[in-house]
C-alpha positions in Angstrom: 127.2 84.6 -14.1 130.5 83.9 -12.4 133.1 86.7 -12.0 136.7 85.7 -11.6 137.6 88.3 -9.0 141.4 87.6 -9.5 141.0 88.7 -13.1 139.1 92.0 -12.1 141.7 92.7 -9.4 144.5 92.1 -11.9 142.9 94.5 -14.3 142.2 97.0 -11.7 145.9 96.9 -10.5 147.1 97.3 -14.1 144.9 100.3 -14.8 146.0 101.8 -11.5 149.7 101.2 -12.2 149.1 102.8 -15.7 147.5 105.9 -14.1 150.3 106.2 -11.5 153.0 106.2 -14.5 151.2 108.7 -16.5 150.7 110.9 -13.5 154.3 110.6 -12.4 155.5 111.6 -16.0 152.8 114.4 -16.1 154.1 115.7 -12.7 157.7 115.7 -13.8 156.8 117.8 -16.9 154.5 120.1 -15.2 157.2 120.8 -12.4 159.6 121.8 -15.2 157.0 123.9 -17.0 156.1 125.6 -13.8 159.9 126.3 -12.9 160.1 128.0 -16.4 156.8 130.1 -16.1 158.0 131.2 -12.8 161.4 132.5 -14.2 159.4 134.2 -16.9 157.0 135.8 -14.5 160.0 137.1 -12.5 161.5 138.8 -15.6 158.0 140.3 -16.4 157.8 141.6 -12.9 161.2 143.1 -13.0 160.0 144.9 -16.4 156.7 146.2 -14.5 158.8 147.1 -11.5 161.5 149.1 -13.5 158.6 151.0 -15.5 156.3 151.3 -12.4 153.7 149.8 -14.6 150.7 147.7 -13.4 150.0 146.5 -17.0 151.7 146.1 -20.2 150.1 145.7 -23.6 151.9 143.6 -26.2 150.8 142.3 -29.6 150.5 138.7 -28.0 148.8 139.6 -24.7 148.7 141.8 -21.6 150.9 141.4 -18.6 149.1 142.4 -15.4 150.9 143.2 -12.1 148.8 142.7 -9.2 149.3 142.5 -5.3 148.3 139.4 -3.6 147.4 139.4 0.0 146.8 136.6 2.5 146.4 136.8 6.2 147.6 134.1 8.4 147.8 133.9 12.2 151.3 133.2 14.0 149.8 133.9 17.6 146.3 132.1 18.1 146.0 133.0 21.6 146.4 136.7 20.9 144.0 136.4 18.0 141.2 134.6 20.1 141.4 137.3 22.8 141.0 140.0 20.1 138.2 137.8 18.5 136.3 137.6 21.8 136.6 141.3 22.2 135.3 142.0 18.8 132.4 139.4 18.3 131.0 141.8 15.4 133.6 140.4 13.1 133.7 137.0 11.8 137.3 136.4 10.5 137.6 132.5 10.6 136.2 130.1 8.1 133.7 127.6 9.3 134.3 123.9 8.7 134.6 120.8 10.7 138.0 119.3 11.3 137.3 115.8 10.0 139.9 113.8 11.9 139.3 115.6 15.2 135.6 115.0 14.7 136.3 111.2 14.0 138.4 111.0 17.1 135.8 112.6 19.2 133.0 110.6 18.0 135.1 107.2 18.4 135.9 108.3 22.0 132.3 109.3 22.8 130.0 106.9 21.1 127.3 107.6 23.3 127.2 111.3 22.3 125.7 110.4 18.9 125.4 113.1 16.3 126.4 116.3 17.7 123.9 119.4 17.3 124.0 121.1 14.0 126.2 118.4 12.5 125.3 116.2 9.5 127.6 113.1 8.4 127.5 111.8 5.0 128.9 108.1 4.5 129.5 106.2 1.5 131.2 102.9 0.6 134.5 103.1 -1.5 136.4 100.3 -3.0 140.1 100.1 -2.3 142.5 97.4 -3.9 145.7 96.8 -2.3 148.6 94.9 -4.0 149.3 91.5 -2.3 152.7 91.4 -0.8 154.1 88.3 -2.4 
């Protein structure tokens, strides 16, 4: 069985181009719809604020006003100091910074796998268009 890789690459690029075009069209439509929804949400928020209501029932659905809260850090040095003084609280997420880990292992190949770390590797295919 002989496979013509030029034909496979041509088909791959055609499918990828079609996906890119569909995605661009979707994103353009979706952005306009998001803008419309945000404007309508602002109108409904104003109604809730004027009536001091956290929910409004209508024949078509219920409007719910809620308060979203998200913490962020603007002074890491101060936070780390507080954190060291209060070890009973675990306020940070635990994850490995992928690009920093990769840079460390490239600079320190003799270190091997770091304690407590597992690495998953898998092959992927990438097709680049030729620059004719």
